[in-house]
A tleap script that builds the chain and sets N, CA, C and O, in Angstrom:
source leaprc.protein.ff14SB
mol = sequence {
  NMET GLU HIE ARG ALA ILE SER THR ASP LYS
  ALA ASN PRO PRO ALA GLY PRO TYR ASN GLN
  ALA VAL VAL TRP ASN ARG LEU VAL PHE THR
  ALA SER VAL GLY THR LYS ASN PRO THR TYR
  GLY GLU ALA PRO PRO GLY ASP ILE ARG ALA
  ALA ALA ARG ASN ALA LEU GLU ASN VAL LYS
  ALA ILE LEU GLU ALA ALA GLY SER ASP LEU
  GLU HIE VAL LEU HIE VAL THR LEU TYR LEU
  ASN ASP MET GLU ASP PHE ALA ALA VAL ASN
  GLU VAL TYR ARG THR TYR PHE THR GLY VAL
  LEU PRO ALA ARG SER LEU VAL ARG VAL GLY
  GLY PRO ARG GLY SER CYS SER PHE ASP ALA
  VAL ALA TYR ILE PRO THR GLU CGLN
}
set mol.1.N position { -17.223 17.121 -9.553 }
set mol.1.CA position { -16.128 16.456 -8.867 }
set mol.1.C position { -16.055 15.005 -9.327 }
set mol.1.O position { -17.065 14.305 -9.411 }
set mol.2.N position { -14.872 14.591 -9.611 }
set mol.2.CA position { -14.646 13.242 -10.111 }
set mol.2.C position { -14.616 12.234 -8.974 }
set mol.2.O position { -14.001 12.473 -7.934 }
set mol.3.N position { -15.280 11.114 -9.179 }
set mol.3.CA position { -15.308 10.025 -8.201 }
set mol.3.C position { -15.318 8.744 -9.020 }
set mol.3.O position { -16.315 8.428 -9.669 }
set mol.4.N position { -14.203 7.996 -8.994 }
set mol.4.CA position { -14.128 6.795 -9.818 }
set mol.4.C position { -13.334 5.700 -9.115 }
set mol.4.O position { -12.495 5.966 -8.255 }
set mol.5.N position { -13.622 4.470 -9.505 }
set mol.5.CA position { -12.939 3.301 -8.945 }
set mol.5.C position { -11.679 3.013 -9.737 }
set mol.5.O position { -11.609 3.277 -10.938 }
set mol.6.N position { -10.681 2.468 -9.050 }
set mol.6.CA position { -9.411 2.073 -9.670 }
set mol.6.C position { -9.246 0.580 -9.489 }
set mol.6.O position { -9.492 0.036 -8.413 }
set mol.7.N position { -8.824 -0.074 -10.559 }
set mol.7.CA position { -8.561 -1.514 -10.520 }
set mol.7.C position { -7.382 -1.816 -11.425 }
set mol.7.O position { -7.296 -1.290 -12.535 }
set mol.8.N position { -6.478 -2.657 -10.960 }
set mol.8.CA position { -5.346 -3.081 -11.767 }
set mol.8.C position { -5.018 -4.538 -11.465 }
set mol.8.O position { -5.133 -4.992 -10.327 }
set mol.9.N position { -4.614 -5.252 -12.493 }
set mol.9.CA position { -4.193 -6.639 -12.291 }
set mol.9.C position { -2.733 -6.724 -11.852 }
set mol.9.O position { -2.204 -7.822 -11.681 }
set mol.10.N position { -2.078 -5.582 -11.667 }
set mol.10.CA position { -0.689 -5.547 -11.201 }
set mol.10.C position { -0.594 -5.536 -9.673 }
set mol.10.O position { 0.499 -5.503 -9.107 }
set mol.11.N position { -1.752 -5.564 -9.023 }
set mol.11.CA position { -1.821 -5.649 -7.558 }
set mol.11.C position { -2.805 -6.754 -7.208 }
set mol.11.O position { -3.666 -7.116 -8.009 }
set mol.12.N position { -2.665 -7.278 -6.006 }
set mol.12.CA position { -3.570 -8.330 -5.561 }
set mol.12.C position { -5.012 -7.815 -5.588 }
set mol.12.O position { -5.277 -6.698 -5.142 }
set mol.13.N position { -5.942 -8.619 -6.108 }
set mol.13.CA position { -7.332 -8.157 -6.178 }
set mol.13.C position { -7.966 -8.065 -4.791 }
set mol.13.O position { -7.496 -8.697 -3.845 }
set mol.14.N position { -9.032 -7.278 -4.673 }
set mol.14.CA position { -9.733 -7.172 -3.394 }
set mol.14.C position { -10.266 -8.528 -2.933 }
set mol.14.O position { -10.629 -9.378 -3.746 }
set mol.15.N position { -10.304 -8.709 -1.630 }
set mol.15.CA position { -10.808 -9.956 -1.050 }
set mol.15.C position { -12.294 -9.877 -0.755 }
set mol.15.O position { -12.874 -10.837 -0.248 }
set mol.16.N position { -12.912 -8.763 -1.061 }
set mol.16.CA position { -14.325 -8.578 -0.762 }
set mol.16.C position { -14.933 -7.523 -1.657 }
set mol.16.O position { -14.349 -7.170 -2.681 }
set mol.17.N position { -16.100 -7.010 -1.288 }
set mol.17.CA position { -16.813 -6.043 -2.115 }
set mol.17.C position { -16.304 -4.608 -1.904 }
set mol.17.O position { -16.985 -3.779 -1.301 }
set mol.18.N position { -15.114 -4.339 -2.405 }
set mol.18.CA position { -14.524 -2.998 -2.335 }
set mol.18.C position { -13.560 -2.830 -3.501 }
set mol.18.O position { -13.200 -3.804 -4.163 }
set mol.19.N position { -13.149 -1.606 -3.746 }
set mol.19.CA position { -12.211 -1.293 -4.826 }
set mol.19.C position { -10.788 -1.241 -4.290 }
set mol.19.O position { -10.561 -1.009 -3.103 }
set mol.20.N position { -9.832 -1.462 -5.192 }
set mol.20.CA position { -8.437 -1.307 -4.800 }
set mol.20.C position { -8.154 0.140 -4.407 }
set mol.20.O position { -7.347 0.406 -3.516 }
set mol.21.N position { -8.820 1.060 -5.076 }
set mol.21.CA position { -8.699 2.482 -4.741 }
set mol.21.C position { -9.903 3.217 -5.293 }
set mol.21.O position { -10.619 2.728 -6.167 }
set mol.22.N position { -10.101 4.409 -4.752 }
set mol.22.CA position { -11.102 5.335 -5.262 }
set mol.22.C position { -10.413 6.684 -5.433 }
set mol.22.O position { -9.647 7.129 -4.578 }
set mol.23.N position { -10.710 7.323 -6.569 }
set mol.23.CA position { -10.198 8.666 -6.833 }
set mol.23.C position { -11.344 9.647 -6.658 }
set mol.23.O position { -12.445 9.433 -7.164 }
set mol.24.N position { -11.076 10.708 -5.946 }
set mol.24.CA position { -12.002 11.818 -5.829 }
set mol.24.C position { -11.219 13.080 -6.135 }
set mol.24.O position { -10.239 13.392 -5.457 }
set mol.25.N position { -11.656 13.810 -7.165 }
set mol.25.CA position { -10.895 14.945 -7.681 }
set mol.25.C position { -9.481 14.468 -8.004 }
set mol.25.O position { -9.303 13.633 -8.890 }
set mol.26.N position { -8.482 14.981 -7.307 }
set mol.26.CA position { -7.101 14.548 -7.548 }
set mol.26.C position { -6.545 13.738 -6.377 }
set mol.26.O position { -5.332 13.546 -6.286 }
set mol.27.N position { -7.408 13.263 -5.484 }
set mol.27.CA position { -6.956 12.443 -4.362 }
set mol.27.C position { -7.225 10.971 -4.645 }
set mol.27.O position { -8.261 10.607 -5.200 }
set mol.28.N position { -6.268 10.133 -4.250 }
set mol.28.CA position { -6.379 8.680 -4.406 }
set mol.28.C position { -6.375 8.068 -3.015 }
set mol.28.O position { -5.480 8.331 -2.212 }
set mol.29.N position { -7.379 7.252 -2.737 }
set mol.29.CA position { -7.497 6.546 -1.458 }
set mol.29.C position { -7.398 5.059 -1.765 }
set mol.29.O position { -8.294 4.500 -2.398 }
set mol.30.N position { -6.316 4.406 -1.325 }
set mol.30.CA position { -6.200 2.971 -1.579 }
set mol.30.C position { -6.828 2.184 -0.444 }
set mol.30.O position { -6.925 2.655 0.689 }
set mol.31.N position { -7.252 0.973 -0.776 }
set mol.31.CA position { -7.652 0.021 0.254 }
set mol.31.C position { -6.385 -0.480 0.941 }
set mol.31.O position { -5.278 -0.294 0.436 }
set mol.32.N position { -6.556 -1.102 2.069 }
set mol.32.CA position { -5.434 -1.775 2.709 }
set mol.32.C position { -5.053 -2.980 1.854 }
set mol.32.O position { -5.889 -3.830 1.548 }
set mol.33.N position { -3.779 -3.038 1.475 }
set mol.33.CA position { -3.319 -4.122 0.609 }
set mol.33.C position { -2.303 -4.972 1.351 }
set mol.33.O position { -1.433 -4.463 2.057 }
set mol.34.N position { -2.434 -6.263 1.175 }
set mol.34.CA position { -1.624 -7.213 1.923 }
set mol.34.C position { -0.402 -7.694 1.181 }
set mol.34.O position { 0.139 -7.010 0.312 }
set mol.35.N position { 0.018 -8.890 1.546 }
set mol.35.CA position { 1.349 -9.384 1.188 }
set mol.35.C position { 1.371 -10.327 -0.007 }
set mol.35.O position { 2.430 -10.857 -0.342 }
set mol.36.N position { 0.245 -10.552 -0.652 }
set mol.36.CA position { 0.230 -11.348 -1.868 }
set mol.36.C position { 0.310 -10.392 -3.053 }
set mol.36.O position { -0.447 -9.425 -3.136 }
set mol.37.N position { 1.242 -10.675 -3.974 }
set mol.37.CA position { 1.481 -9.778 -5.095 }
set mol.37.C position { 1.571 -10.586 -6.384 }
set mol.37.O position { 2.183 -11.653 -6.382 }
set mol.38.N position { 0.981 -10.114 -7.491 }
set mol.38.CA position { 1.012 -10.869 -8.746 }
set mol.38.C position { 2.421 -11.169 -9.257 }
set mol.38.O position { 2.638 -12.212 -9.874 }
set mol.39.N position { 3.366 -10.289 -9.016 }
set mol.39.CA position { 4.740 -10.494 -9.490 }
set mol.39.C position { 5.520 -11.427 -8.581 }
set mol.39.O position { 6.225 -12.313 -9.064 }
set mol.40.N position { 5.405 -11.243 -7.267 }
set mol.40.CA position { 6.224 -11.976 -6.306 }
set mol.40.C position { 5.498 -13.150 -5.649 }
set mol.40.O position { 6.133 -13.969 -4.984 }
set mol.41.N position { 4.195 -13.244 -5.822 }
set mol.41.CA position { 3.442 -14.310 -5.173 }
set mol.41.C position { 3.178 -13.976 -3.720 }
set mol.41.O position { 3.186 -12.811 -3.322 }
set mol.42.N position { 2.945 -15.013 -2.934 }
set mol.42.CA position { 2.719 -14.843 -1.492 }
set mol.42.C position { 4.071 -14.725 -0.794 }
set mol.42.O position { 5.004 -15.460 -1.117 }
set mol.43.N position { 4.176 -13.814 0.151 }
set mol.43.CA position { 5.411 -13.699 0.930 }
set mol.43.C position { 5.594 -14.970 1.749 }
set mol.43.O position { 4.637 -15.466 2.344 }
set mol.44.N position { 6.816 -15.503 1.785 }
set mol.44.CA position { 7.049 -16.704 2.591 }
set mol.44.C position { 6.737 -16.452 4.067 }
set mol.44.O position { 7.031 -15.369 4.573 }
set mol.45.N position { 6.157 -17.413 4.761 }
set mol.45.CA position { 5.864 -17.241 6.191 }
set mol.45.C position { 7.127 -16.838 6.961 }
set mol.45.O position { 8.188 -17.442 6.803 }
set mol.46.N position { 6.989 -15.824 7.781 }
set mol.46.CA position { 8.103 -15.374 8.607 }
set mol.46.C position { 9.035 -14.385 7.936 }
set mol.46.O position { 9.932 -13.854 8.590 }
set mol.47.N position { 8.851 -14.119 6.637 }
set mol.47.CA position { 9.726 -13.180 5.925 }
set mol.47.C position { 9.049 -11.817 5.855 }
set mol.47.O position { 8.397 -11.493 4.863 }
set mol.48.N position { 9.204 -11.025 6.901 }
set mol.48.CA position { 8.528 -9.738 7.001 }
set mol.48.C position { 9.023 -8.768 5.947 }
set mol.48.O position { 8.253 -7.925 5.486 }
set mol.49.N position { 10.281 -8.860 5.553 }
set mol.49.CA position { 10.791 -7.968 4.512 }
set mol.49.C position { 10.094 -8.239 3.172 }
set mol.49.O position { 9.712 -7.305 2.467 }
set mol.50.N position { 9.933 -9.510 2.828 }
set mol.50.CA position { 9.209 -9.857 1.595 }
set mol.50.C position { 7.749 -9.445 1.708 }
set mol.50.O position { 7.157 -8.990 0.729 }
set mol.51.N position { 7.170 -9.596 2.875 }
set mol.51.CA position { 5.777 -9.198 3.081 }
set mol.51.C position { 5.613 -7.698 2.874 }
set mol.51.O position { 4.687 -7.265 2.188 }
set mol.52.N position { 6.499 -6.905 3.460 }
set mol.52.CA position { 6.434 -5.450 3.310 }
set mol.52.C position { 6.659 -5.055 1.853 }
set mol.52.O position { 5.959 -4.189 1.330 }
set mol.53.N position { 7.624 -5.682 1.202 }
set mol.53.CA position { 7.883 -5.399 -0.216 }
set mol.53.C position { 6.637 -5.682 -1.050 }
set mol.53.O position { 6.228 -4.852 -1.862 }
set mol.54.N position { 6.041 -6.844 -0.853 }
set mol.54.CA position { 4.852 -7.208 -1.628 }
set mol.54.C position { 3.718 -6.212 -1.415 }
set mol.54.O position { 3.081 -5.769 -2.371 }
set mol.55.N position { 3.475 -5.870 -0.170 }
set mol.55.CA position { 2.389 -4.929 0.128 }
set mol.55.C position { 2.668 -3.560 -0.495 }
set mol.55.O position { 1.765 -2.938 -1.054 }
set mol.56.N position { 3.898 -3.095 -0.402 }
set mol.56.CA position { 4.240 -1.795 -0.983 }
set mol.56.C position { 4.236 -1.835 -2.511 }
set mol.56.O position { 3.916 -0.834 -3.152 }
set mol.57.N position { 4.584 -2.971 -3.097 }
set mol.57.CA position { 4.461 -3.110 -4.551 }
set mol.57.C position { 2.998 -3.026 -4.970 }
set mol.57.O position { 2.684 -2.458 -6.016 }
set mol.58.N position { 2.109 -3.584 -4.165 }
set mol.58.CA position { 0.679 -3.472 -4.448 }
set mol.58.C position { 0.218 -2.015 -4.384 }
set mol.58.O position { -0.490 -1.550 -5.277 }
set mol.59.N position { 0.611 -1.300 -3.346 }
set mol.59.CA position { 0.256 0.124 -3.221 }
set mol.59.C position { 0.786 0.881 -4.428 }
set mol.59.O position { 0.064 1.671 -5.036 }
set mol.60.N position { 2.033 0.645 -4.775 }
set mol.60.CA position { 2.666 1.330 -5.909 }
set mol.60.C position { 1.878 1.093 -7.198 }
set mol.60.O position { 1.601 2.042 -7.933 }
set mol.61.N position { 1.518 -0.149 -7.478 }
set mol.61.CA position { 0.792 -0.486 -8.710 }
set mol.61.C position { -0.586 0.178 -8.737 }
set mol.61.O position { -1.021 0.664 -9.781 }
set mol.62.N position { -1.262 0.199 -7.611 }
set mol.62.CA position { -2.584 0.814 -7.541 }
set mol.62.C position { -2.487 2.316 -7.777 }
set mol.62.O position { -3.282 2.884 -8.525 }
set mol.63.N position { -1.519 2.951 -7.141 }
set mol.63.CA position { -1.333 4.391 -7.342 }
set mol.63.C position { -1.017 4.710 -8.798 }
set mol.63.O position { -1.544 5.672 -9.356 }
set mol.64.N position { -0.162 3.908 -9.410 }
set mol.64.CA position { 0.182 4.132 -10.819 }
set mol.64.C position { -1.043 3.967 -11.714 }
set mol.64.O position { -1.205 4.713 -12.680 }
set mol.65.N position { -1.902 3.004 -11.407 }
set mol.65.CA position { -3.132 2.820 -12.181 }
set mol.65.C position { -4.047 4.038 -12.065 }
set mol.65.O position { -4.836 4.315 -12.968 }
set mol.66.N position { -3.941 4.758 -10.960 }
set mol.66.CA position { -4.762 5.947 -10.730 }
set mol.66.C position { -4.128 7.208 -11.307 }
set mol.66.O position { -4.759 8.264 -11.312 }
set mol.67.N position { -2.881 7.115 -11.797 }
set mol.67.CA position { -2.196 8.288 -12.328 }
set mol.67.C position { -1.315 8.994 -11.323 }
set mol.67.O position { -0.924 10.142 -11.537 }
set mol.68.N position { -0.996 8.326 -10.231 }
set mol.68.CA position { -0.142 8.891 -9.199 }
set mol.68.C position { 1.066 7.980 -9.009 }
set mol.68.O position { 1.331 7.115 -9.843 }
set mol.69.N position { 1.793 8.172 -7.920 }
set mol.69.CA position { 2.942 7.321 -7.604 }
set mol.69.C position { 3.326 7.539 -6.144 }
set mol.69.O position { 2.707 8.336 -5.439 }
set mol.70.N position { 4.339 6.831 -5.708 }
set mol.70.CA position { 4.755 6.906 -4.306 }
set mol.70.C position { 5.280 8.286 -3.920 }
set mol.70.O position { 5.203 8.675 -2.755 }
set mol.71.N position { 5.803 9.013 -4.872 }
set mol.71.CA position { 6.325 10.358 -4.600 }
set mol.71.C position { 5.216 11.323 -4.172 }
set mol.71.O position { 5.482 12.333 -3.520 }
set mol.72.N position { 3.982 11.007 -4.542 }
set mol.72.CA position { 2.861 11.899 -4.257 }
set mol.72.C position { 1.977 11.404 -3.118 }
set mol.72.O position { 0.839 11.852 -2.973 }
set mol.73.N position { 2.492 10.489 -2.317 }
set mol.73.CA position { 1.735 9.970 -1.173 }
set mol.73.C position { 1.787 10.991 -0.035 }
set mol.73.O position { 2.845 11.517 0.309 }
set mol.74.N position { 0.624 11.250 0.527 }
set mol.74.CA position { 0.507 12.187 1.638 }
set mol.74.C position { 0.445 11.479 2.991 }
set mol.74.O position { 0.956 11.981 3.992 }
set mol.75.N position { -0.189 10.305 3.006 }
set mol.75.CA position { -0.378 9.581 4.261 }
set mol.75.C position { -0.395 8.082 3.999 }
set mol.75.O position { -0.947 7.621 3.000 }
set mol.76.N position { 0.208 7.337 4.898 }
set mol.76.CA position { 0.231 5.872 4.846 }
set mol.76.C position { -0.214 5.346 6.207 }
set mol.76.O position { 0.137 5.901 7.248 }
set mol.77.N position { -0.985 4.277 6.177 }
set mol.77.CA position { -1.272 3.544 7.411 }
set mol.77.C position { -0.600 2.184 7.292 }
set mol.77.O position { -0.793 1.471 6.307 }
set mol.78.N position { 0.175 1.837 8.279 }
set mol.78.CA position { 0.825 0.532 8.376 }
set mol.78.C position { 0.048 -0.289 9.391 }
set mol.78.O position { -0.132 0.126 10.536 }
set mol.79.N position { -0.412 -1.457 8.962 }
set mol.79.CA position { -1.079 -2.412 9.849 }
set mol.79.C position { -0.074 -3.521 10.105 }
set mol.79.O position { 0.384 -4.178 9.170 }
set mol.80.N position { 0.268 -3.730 11.354 }
set mol.80.CA position { 1.350 -4.642 11.708 }
set mol.80.C position { 0.893 -5.608 12.795 }
set mol.80.O position { 0.324 -5.196 13.806 }
set mol.81.N position { 1.147 -6.890 12.577 }
set mol.81.CA position { 0.770 -7.913 13.562 }
set mol.81.C position { 1.728 -7.953 14.745 }
set mol.81.O position { 1.291 -8.052 15.892 }
set mol.82.N position { 3.008 -7.877 14.484 }
set mol.82.CA position { 4.019 -8.092 15.522 }
set mol.82.C position { 4.957 -6.890 15.580 }
set mol.82.O position { 5.663 -6.609 14.611 }
set mol.83.N position { 4.971 -6.190 16.692 }
set mol.83.CA position { 5.835 -5.019 16.827 }
set mol.83.C position { 7.317 -5.366 16.721 }
set mol.83.O position { 8.140 -4.482 16.485 }
set mol.84.N position { 7.664 -6.625 16.891 }
set mol.84.CA position { 9.063 -7.049 16.702 }
set mol.84.C position { 9.493 -6.865 15.243 }
set mol.84.O position { 10.689 -6.805 14.959 }
set mol.85.N position { 8.539 -6.775 14.322 }
set mol.85.CA position { 8.832 -6.609 12.897 }
set mol.85.C position { 8.948 -5.147 12.480 }
set mol.85.O position { 9.259 -4.861 11.324 }
set mol.86.N position { 8.708 -4.231 13.392 }
set mol.86.CA position { 8.644 -2.806 13.060 }
set mol.86.C position { 9.921 -2.304 12.382 }
set mol.86.O position { 9.840 -1.632 11.354 }
set mol.87.N position { 11.071 -2.607 12.923 }
set mol.87.CA position { 12.339 -2.112 12.352 }
set mol.87.C position { 12.576 -2.683 10.955 }
set mol.87.O position { 13.011 -1.957 10.062 }
set mol.88.N position { 12.299 -3.962 10.754 }
set mol.88.CA position { 12.504 -4.577 9.439 }
set mol.88.C position { 11.557 -3.978 8.401 }
set mol.88.O position { 11.958 -3.735 7.263 }
set mol.89.N position { 10.308 -3.739 8.786 }
set mol.89.CA position { 9.354 -3.110 7.869 }
set mol.89.C position { 9.826 -1.707 7.517 }
set mol.89.O position { 9.727 -1.289 6.363 }
set mol.90.N position { 10.337 -0.977 8.502 }
set mol.90.CA position { 10.839 0.368 8.237 }
set mol.90.C position { 12.013 0.359 7.265 }
set mol.90.O position { 12.136 1.269 6.445 }
set mol.91.N position { 12.869 -0.641 7.338 }
set mol.91.CA position { 13.987 -0.746 6.389 }
set mol.91.C position { 13.471 -0.838 4.959 }
set mol.91.O position { 13.964 -0.147 4.068 }
set mol.92.N position { 12.496 -1.678 4.751 }
set mol.92.CA position { 11.912 -1.837 3.417 }
set mol.92.C position { 11.167 -0.566 3.017 }
set mol.92.O position { 11.300 -0.092 1.888 }
set mol.93.N position { 10.399 -0.026 3.927 }
set mol.93.CA position { 9.621 1.194 3.684 }
set mol.93.C position { 10.508 2.319 3.167 }
set mol.93.O position { 10.135 3.027 2.231 }
set mol.94.N position { 11.673 2.485 3.768 }
set mol.94.CA position { 12.598 3.566 3.378 }
set mol.94.C position { 13.139 3.377 1.961 }
set mol.94.O position { 13.602 4.347 1.360 }
set mol.95.N position { 13.096 2.182 1.415 }
set mol.95.CA position { 13.534 2.001 0.025 }
set mol.95.C position { 12.441 2.420 -0.953 }
set mol.95.O position { 12.731 2.665 -2.125 }
set mol.96.N position { 11.206 2.507 -0.504 }
set mol.96.CA position { 10.088 2.931 -1.354 }
set mol.96.C position { 9.797 4.426 -1.224 }
set mol.96.O position { 9.394 5.068 -2.195 }
set mol.97.N position { 9.997 4.971 -0.046 }
set mol.97.CA position { 9.743 6.392 0.194 }
set mol.97.C position { 11.085 7.060 0.480 }
set mol.97.O position { 11.631 6.951 1.578 }
set mol.98.N position { 11.602 7.753 -0.531 }
set mol.98.CA position { 12.956 8.304 -0.422 }
set mol.98.C position { 12.986 9.824 -0.387 }
set mol.98.O position { 13.997 10.402 0.011 }
set mol.99.N position { 11.924 10.479 -0.786 }
set mol.99.CA position { 11.878 11.943 -0.777 }
set mol.99.C position { 11.253 12.426 0.508 }
set mol.99.O position { 11.616 11.990 1.601 }
set mol.100.N position { 10.307 13.334 0.362 }
set mol.100.CA position { 9.552 13.810 1.522 }
set mol.100.C position { 8.708 12.647 2.017 }
set mol.100.O position { 7.862 12.127 1.289 }
set mol.101.N position { 8.938 12.250 3.239 }
set mol.101.CA position { 8.210 11.109 3.791 }
set mol.101.C position { 6.771 11.496 4.090 }
set mol.101.O position { 6.515 12.569 4.636 }
set mol.102.N position { 5.827 10.623 3.731 }
set mol.102.CA position { 4.429 10.921 4.052 }
set mol.102.C position { 4.185 10.797 5.558 }
set mol.102.O position { 4.941 10.143 6.276 }
set mol.103.N position { 3.119 11.438 6.011 }
set mol.103.CA position { 2.665 11.200 7.377 }
set mol.103.C position { 2.289 9.724 7.456 }
set mol.103.O position { 1.920 9.123 6.446 }
set mol.104.N position { 2.381 9.138 8.644 }
set mol.104.CA position { 2.088 7.710 8.755 }
set mol.104.C position { 1.450 7.391 10.088 }
set mol.104.O position { 1.790 7.967 11.121 }
set mol.105.N position { 0.521 6.465 10.038 }
set mol.105.CA position { -0.098 5.925 11.248 }
set mol.105.C position { 0.263 4.456 11.349 }
set mol.105.O position { 0.503 3.796 10.338 }
set mol.106.N position { 0.302 3.951 12.561 }
set mol.106.CA position { 0.577 2.539 12.814 }
set mol.106.C position { -0.592 1.959 13.591 }
set mol.106.O position { -1.008 2.500 14.616 }
set mol.107.N position { -1.116 0.849 13.084 }
set mol.107.CA position { -2.188 0.136 13.763 }
set mol.107.C position { -1.702 -1.279 14.019 }
set mol.107.O position { -1.367 -2.001 13.080 }
set mol.108.N position { -1.661 -1.674 15.268 }
set mol.108.CA position { -1.284 -3.040 15.601 }
set mol.108.C position { -2.537 -3.905 15.504 }
set mol.108.O position { -3.562 -3.614 16.120 }
set mol.109.N position { -2.431 -4.969 14.721 }
set mol.109.CA position { -3.573 -5.857 14.507 }
set mol.109.C position { -3.197 -7.266 14.920 }
set mol.109.O position { -2.015 -7.591 15.029 }
set mol.110.N position { -4.177 -8.088 15.145 }
set mol.110.CA position { -3.929 -9.480 15.494 }
set mol.110.C position { -4.765 -10.386 14.616 }
set mol.110.O position { -5.518 -9.925 13.758 }
set mol.111.N position { -4.629 -11.638 14.835 }
set mol.111.CA position { -5.435 -12.608 14.105 }
set mol.111.C position { -4.856 -12.977 12.757 }
set mol.111.O position { -3.667 -12.780 12.508 }
set mol.112.N position { -5.684 -13.506 11.901 }
set mol.112.CA position { -5.207 -14.082 10.638 }
set mol.112.C position { -5.004 -13.078 9.513 }
set mol.112.O position { -4.872 -13.485 8.359 }
set mol.113.N position { -4.974 -11.803 9.801 }
set mol.113.CA position { -4.896 -10.754 8.788 }
set mol.113.C position { -3.632 -10.855 7.928 }
set mol.113.O position { -3.684 -10.465 6.761 }
set mol.114.N position { -2.555 -11.333 8.414 }
set mol.114.CA position { -1.278 -11.334 7.710 }
set mol.114.C position { -0.277 -10.534 8.509 }
set mol.114.O position { -0.645 -9.854 9.467 }
set mol.115.N position { 0.984 -10.608 8.126 }
set mol.115.CA position { 2.030 -9.980 8.922 }
set mol.115.C position { 2.011 -8.461 8.853 }
set mol.115.O position { 2.310 -7.793 9.843 }
set mol.116.N position { 1.660 -7.905 7.688 }
set mol.116.CA position { 1.570 -6.455 7.557 }
set mol.116.C position { 0.736 -6.103 6.335 }
set mol.116.O position { 0.552 -6.920 5.433 }
set mol.117.N position { 0.247 -4.904 6.322 }
set mol.117.CA position { -0.430 -4.364 5.147 }
set mol.117.C position { -0.346 -2.848 5.225 }
set mol.117.O position { -0.026 -2.280 6.268 }
set mol.118.N position { -0.640 -2.207 4.105 }
set mol.118.CA position { -0.580 -0.749 4.022 }
set mol.118.C position { -1.798 -0.226 3.280 }
set mol.118.O position { -2.358 -0.909 2.422 }
set mol.119.N position { -2.202 0.984 3.616 }
set mol.119.CA position { -3.066 1.752 2.729 }
set mol.119.C position { -2.449 3.137 2.612 }
set mol.119.O position { -1.584 3.510 3.404 }
set mol.120.N position { -2.900 3.896 1.617 }
set mol.120.CA position { -2.287 5.190 1.357 }
set mol.120.C position { -3.312 6.181 0.829 }
set mol.120.O position { -4.338 5.816 0.256 }
set mol.121.N position { -2.988 7.450 1.048 }
set mol.121.CA position { -3.700 8.557 0.419 }
set mol.121.C position { -2.650 9.342 -0.353 }
set mol.121.O position { -1.622 9.739 0.196 }
set mol.122.N position { -2.924 9.558 -1.634 }
set mol.122.CA position { -1.982 10.275 -2.495 }
set mol.122.C position { -2.755 11.273 -3.336 }
set mol.122.O position { -3.986 11.273 -3.353 }
set mol.123.N position { -2.016 12.122 -4.031 }
set mol.123.CA position { -2.659 13.032 -4.971 }
set mol.123.C position { -2.123 12.764 -6.370 }
set mol.123.O position { -1.016 12.256 -6.550 }
set mol.124.N position { -2.929 13.114 -7.338 }
set mol.124.CA position { -2.542 12.975 -8.738 }
set mol.124.C position { -1.965 14.316 -9.173 }
set mol.124.O position { -2.655 15.334 -9.120 }
set mol.125.N position { -0.706 14.324 -9.601 }
set mol.125.CA position { -0.101 15.600 -10.012 }
set mol.125.C position { -0.807 16.158 -11.252 }
set mol.125.O position { -1.360 15.407 -12.055 }
set mol.126.N position { -0.779 17.462 -11.390 }
set mol.126.CA position { -1.436 18.096 -12.531 }
set mol.126.C position { -0.647 17.935 -13.820 }
set mol.126.O position { -1.234 17.983 -14.901 }
set mol.127.N position { 0.658 17.746 -13.741 }
set mol.127.CA position { 1.498 17.602 -14.934 }
set mol.127.C position { 1.488 16.150 -15.407 }
set mol.127.O position { 2.376 15.368 -15.070 }
set mol.128.N position { 0.480 15.807 -16.186 }
set mol.128.CA position { 0.376 14.430 -16.694 }
set mol.128.C position { 0.359 14.430 -18.187 }
set mol.128.O position { 0.276 13.367 -18.803 }
savepdb mol mol.pdb
quit
């Protein structure tokens, strides 16, 4: 069984001793990724749409580095600081997930974590 770490410079690097993702067999498990993105920079304070976009761009880049993509996501966890941002995050989310929507969990968090972050579980398709 395959077990390997995934790392890409197209997503924000880990803030601690962990990998951006781990692949086991054909499953990809991403770390929770926040709102700083190499392409877009840090999301402006108070701009939840930019924050969600940045975090989802990070997930997308990590999945692509693993040989998967957003179309093959099975489950997403959304970590959200302020429930008032839920509808705006969902608007952005729907632009990234357009086919069969993955199962999703929501965790309300507080403190200095950031406005939102995501992690995902996806599979690597066999046709590569």
